[in-house]
N, C-alpha and C positions, 0 to 999 in steps of 0.2 A: 435572177437579179438579187444582188446583195441587199439585205434589209437596211433601211436607213433609220437610225435610232437617235433620239435626242434626249437630253436630261434637263429638267426645269424645276424650279422651286415654286411652290404655291402657298408659302407661308403668309405672304401679304395678299390682299384681295386682288391686286393687279395681276397676279399669276393664275387666277382661277379660270380664265378663258383660254381654251386650248384649240380654238377653231383655226387660227392662222398656222399653228404648229401642225395640226392634223392634216392640213393641205400639203405641207412640205415633207413630213416624215411618216414612216410606217407606224412607229410606236414612240411614245414619249414617256420616259421614266420620270417620276415625280418624287422629289425628296420630301419626307415627312407626310406623304399622302394619307396614310391610314390615320395618323394623328390629326390631320386637318379635318378629315371626315368626322372623326369622333368629336373634335372641338366644336364643329358646327352644330352638333345635336346634343351636347352635353348638358345644356341648361334645362331646368324643370319646365319652363315654357319656351319652346323653341320657336323663334320667329319663322313665319312661312317661307321667307326668302332663303333662310339658312337651310331649312328642310329640303327645299327644292334644289339648292346647290349641292347638298350632300347626296341626294338621290341621283343628280346628274353625274357627279363624279363616280359614284358606284356603277352607274350604267355605262360610262365610258370605260371603266375597268372591264366590265363584262364584254364589251365590244372589242376589246384588245387595243383600244386607242392609247390608254395610259396604263402605267403599272407602278407599283411602289418600288423604289430603288432599295436594295438590301443595305443593311448596316454591317460593317465588318470591324472586328476588334483589332486585328493585326495591321494597324496603319503603318505606312512607310514613314521614314523620318520627314520627308517633304510634307506629307499629309499632316503630320503632327505640328510642323512649323506653321503651315497655313492655318490650322485649327487654332494655334496660339495667337496668330495675328487676328483671326476672326474674333477671338475672345477680347483682345485689346480694343478692337473697334466697338464691341458691345459695351465694354467698360467706359469708353469715351461717350457713348450714347446715353448712359444712365443719368449723369448729372444734367445733361441737356434736356432730357425728358422732364426732370424735376423742375428745371427753370421754366420750361414751356408751360407746365401745369400751374406754376406760380403766376406767370404772366397772364394766363387765361383767367385765373381766379381774380387777379387785380383788375382785369378788364371787366369782369362781371360785377365788381364793386364800384365800377365807374371811375377807377383810378386811371391816370394817364399811362398808356402803354404804346410804345413805338411799334406801329404795324410792320415797318421794315425790319426791325430787330426780331420781332416774333416770327415773321416769315423766314428770315435768315436762319434762325435756329431750327425751325421746322424743316427747311430744305436740307440743312446739314445733317439732322438726325435721319431723314429719309435717305440721304446719300450713304451714311454709315450702315444703315440697315440693308440697303441694296448691296453694298460691298460684301457684307457678311454672308448674305444669301448666295451671292455669286461665288464666293470662295468655297462654300459647302457644295454648290452645284458642281464646280470643277473637281472637287475631291470625289464626289460620287462617280463622275466619269472616269477618273483615274482608277478608282477601286473596282468599278465594273470591268474595266479592261484587264486589270490584274487578276481578278478572281473568276470572272465569267468569260473572258476572251471576247467581250462585246466592245466594238469600237463605236462609241457614241460621241455626239457633239453637244457641248453645253450651251444652253440658251440663257443668255445673261441679260441683266437690266442695264448694264453699262460695261465699259472696258476698263474701269478704274481698278478693279481687283488685280489687273496685270501690272500695276505700279507698286504692289506690295512685294517686298523682297521674297524670292522663293529660291529654287536651286541655282539658277543662273539666268543672266540676260541673254536674249537672242534677237536677231533681226526678224521683222515681220512686216507685212503690209496690211493695211485696213482698206478693204474694198467696200464702198458704200453703194448699194443699189438703190437709186432714188425713186424708182417708179415701179416697184414690184407689186403686182396685184395681190391683195389679201381679202379674205371673206369679211363682209360687214358683220358686226356683232349680232345683228338681227337674223342672220342666215340660219335656217333650221338645221339641226344636226342631221336630219334625214338627207338633205342635199349634200352635206359634207361626206357622209358615209357612202352615198352613191358615187360621188366623185372619187373617193378612195378605192372603191371596188372596180372602177373602170380600168382595164388593162393599159389604156393609152396614157393614163395619168403618170405612171412610172416613167414612160419615155420623156414626158415633159419635164419632170423633176431631174432626171438624169441629164437632160440637155442643159439645164441651168448649172448643175454641179460640174459638168464637163467644161463649160465656159469658164467657171471659176478656176478649175484646175489648170486649164490652158493659160489663163492670165498669169497665175502664180509661177508657171514654168517659163514664162517669157516667150510662149509659142505663137503669139498673135501680134500683129501690127495694130496701131491705134484704129485704123479704119476697119480692120477685121473684128476687133473688139466691139466697135459700135454696131456694125452690120449684124453680127451674130447675136448680140444681146438684144437688139431691137426686135429681131425676128423671134427669138426664143420667148421674150416677154409677151409679144403679141400672140404667139401660140398658146402660152400659158393663160392669158386673159380670155382668148376665144374658147378654150376648153372649159374654163370656169363658167362662161356664158352658156355653153352647151348644157351644163348641169344646173342652169338657172341660179347661179350663185352671184349675188350682188357684190361687186368688187370695190374695195377701198384701195386707195393708193398708199402703199406703205413704204417705209424706209428700212432696209436691212443692212447692217454692218457685218462683214465677215472678216475675222482676223485669221490671217494665213501665214504660216511659217515659210520663209524663203531666204535665200542667200542675200547678204547685205548689198553686194554689187548689183544683183538683179533688182532688188527693191529700189535702189537709186535709179536704175535705168527705167523702171516702170513709172516712177514719179516724174521723170523728165519727159515722158511722152506728151506730145502736143495733141490734145483732144479737141475735136470740133465741137460746135455748139450743141449738136444733137447728142453727142457722146456725153457732154457735161451735164445734160439733163437726165441722162440715164444712170451714170455712175461716176465715181471719183476714186482715186487711189492715193493713199498717203503711206509713207514709210514710218515704222515705229521701232523702238528698241525697248522691249518689254521683259517682264520677269515671268519665267515659266517654271513649272515643276518638271523634273526629269521625265516623268511619265508622259507629259505633253510633248516634250521634245522628241521622244522616241516613238510616238504614236504613228501608225501607218497613214492616218489622215493628215494632210497639211492644213486643213481647216481646223483651227483651234477652238473657235467659238463663233456663235451667231448672236448679234444684239439687235433686237427689234425696236422700231419706233413706228407708230401708226399715225398717219395723217387722217383727219376727218373729212376726206373728200371721196364721194361715192359716185361711181359711174352708173349708167343705165343698163347693167348687164343682167338684170333679172327680168323675167317675163311673166 
């Protein structure tokens, strides 16, 4: 069975948890991983939480769950352009950061500060930072494919980086799985590793990706989409329960390249009430790098969102 590999950034704290990715993928490449481990322990008095996280990341590397993505000097023109756009976003973020610091200082002095204005600036800088990380994650995937022949999928914070001009626009669909089981943050890594080592796990994951592929090809009717996905998600949830993994209900967006005519047909499908609770499909016209357009995988990116709803699947 072909190895399923993803690439993710862990520069921000939100990217430090790999449990949900370890359930779906064989290995996760991490941008700036070695730098992040070093940064966690570089201070003279390292906080206990930082030390613990650094040790966990090193252990995950030893277990083959995560690996440091290489850095290559000979970037393609598209890669250089995306990098320039990332730098522009970073430049936009710098004055915002200074304004936020000044507003916080004013608040500490008991000066009047608009909470909405402060929150708005904080949200905007978080958005810019996420876009920059996502651009570099997509670059890492393109470079892995070019230099190592590895077909990986980028795991992104959002889909906004696809609105940044790249090589050319192309038609795509965004499939949102609304009830995908994901491991709760409290799940011990021992359970995750046991789950990964179970031969049946690969069949469950292949089943989900096969469903996505069939949807993108237009090979299923609306009722077939509903019936098959409902069954595959239940199998997925039951298998997690078998390994005593407490399941959270998560939301996963999958961006898939497809022909414009097919995207329009898929969006027009009349989904039943059960189907609408499980998934949705929207058509997009997004900016892609040439390497993404020529990739063998039609799945261009995964975007995670986790809901804090937990089932009783632990024993």
